[in-house]
N, C-alpha and C positions, 0 to 999 in steps of 0.2 A: 861399873864406873866408880872412880874414886869419890867417896863422900864429899870431901871438900870441893871438887870440881861441880858435883851435883848442887851443893848449896849455893856456889857461886853462879851457876847457871840459872838456878831458881830465882836468886835475887835478881839477876839482871831481867829475866823474863817478866818477874813481876813489875819492875820499873817500866818496861817497854809496853806491856799489856795495858797498865794504868795510864800511860801518857798518850795524849793526843797527837804527838809528833816525836820525831827523832832527828837531832841534828847531828851531823858528823864533822868533827873538826880535827885538824892535825896541829897538835900542840908542841911540835918540835921547836925547842929554844925557848919555851915558856919557862920562867923561874917559878919555884914553889910560891914566893910570896905573891907575884902576880896571878898565878892560877888560883890561890886561895882568894884573891880579889875578884876574880872573875866569878867564882862560885858564890861569893856573897852578893855580887850584883845580880846573878841569875836568881838566888834565893828570893831576893826581894821581888821578882817577877813570877814567883810560884814555879821555878824550874830548877833542875839540879844538873850538875856536870860530873861525870864519872869516867874513870878510866877502867877498861877491861880488854882483855886479850882480843885480838881481831877475830881469831878462831871462834871463841865464845860468842861473840857478837853475831858472826855469820850463821851459827847454829841457832842462837836464840831468835833471830829474824826469821829463819825457815821454820821453827817450831811455832811462831806466832802467826804464820801466814802472810808475813810482809814480804815485800820484794828484796831481793839480795842486793847488796852493794859491794860485790866482790872487788871491783876496782878501787873503790873508795876505802876499803877496809885493809890499808896496808900502812906501814910506818907507825908512828906514834899517835894513836887515834884516841879521842876522847868522845863521848857521847852525851849530848844534852837532851834531856827528857823532861816533860812536864804536862800538867792538865790546865795550862793557862794560855793566854793569847800568844800564839806562835809569832806573831809580828813583833810584839814587844820583846820576845825573848830573842829572835833573830836581830833586832835592833841592838839589843845589849851586847851580843857576840860581835857584831858588825863594827859598833862604836869601839869595843874594847880592842879588836883588831887594828882599827885606825890609830889608836892610843898608844898600843904596845907592839904593834906589827904581828902579833900572834894571839890567839890560835888562827889558823886560816880555815875558813869555812870550805869543807869539801863537797858535801851534799846533804840531802835531808829526805825525810819520809813523811808525808802528810796525807792523811786520808787514804792511806794504801797506795800512794803514788810517790814514785821517785822524783825528788827535786833536784835540780842542778845546783851548783854553787851560785850561779847568777841568779836563779829562781829565788833561792833563800834571801840574797841580797836584795832582790826586789821586794820580797816580804818586808824586810827590815826598812825600806824606803816608804812603805805605806804608813798613813797616819795611825795614830792610835784608835782602837776599836770605837771608843766614845765619840771620837771625832767623825770617823766614818758613819756611824749611826746617826749623828747629828746632820750630816750632809744628806743622808737617805731620807731623813724625816723632812728637812727643808726642801728637797726635790718633790716629795709626796706632797706636801702642803702647798707649793707654789701654785699649781692650777686652781686650787679652792680659794686661796687668797686672791687670785686674779678675778675670779668669778664674783667673789663677794664685792671687790672694789667696783667692778663693771655694774653690779646690780645696784649699788649705792649711788652711783654717779648721777643718774637722772634726778634722784630726789635731792642731791646735793647742789646740783645746778639749779634746781627750781628754788631751792632755799637761799642760795646766793642772789638769784634775780629779784626775789622778793625782798631781800634785805637791802639790795641796792636801790630798789623802788622806794622803800619807806625811808631811807636815809637820804634820798634825793628831795624828798617833799617835805 
């Protein structure tokens, strides 16, 4: 194999192996300045966007034991990888698409499963991780809080009755 190709394949494989996810986008019609803007926004979320030959990406996915995206790997394709919150990254790409009409989300891979474009957009619609954790904590704490209020109510009622009795006389 050509040493240049091997270097490129190793570079892509390293990015894919270190990443928690891979998002595939079609960047047809994206200008260089807007592509650089997208890269900057993704970098703020701990993700990167790279362009590689589709044949290279097919080979890297196969070598990494990830499912192939043969149908999605056609045309002008870019790959978003990162080890951060996939929902925040998907939100950046989806918002960028709304703003500039490109790039178009084609598919993704998360935890070894292929995601459709709609599923990736669904991830983008989720609240940030911190909000989800707060909601989960609130749900877990709700029964305990209700129990504490229920246990405190008889004592509180007695205190109100005594206070009313002493204020009356």
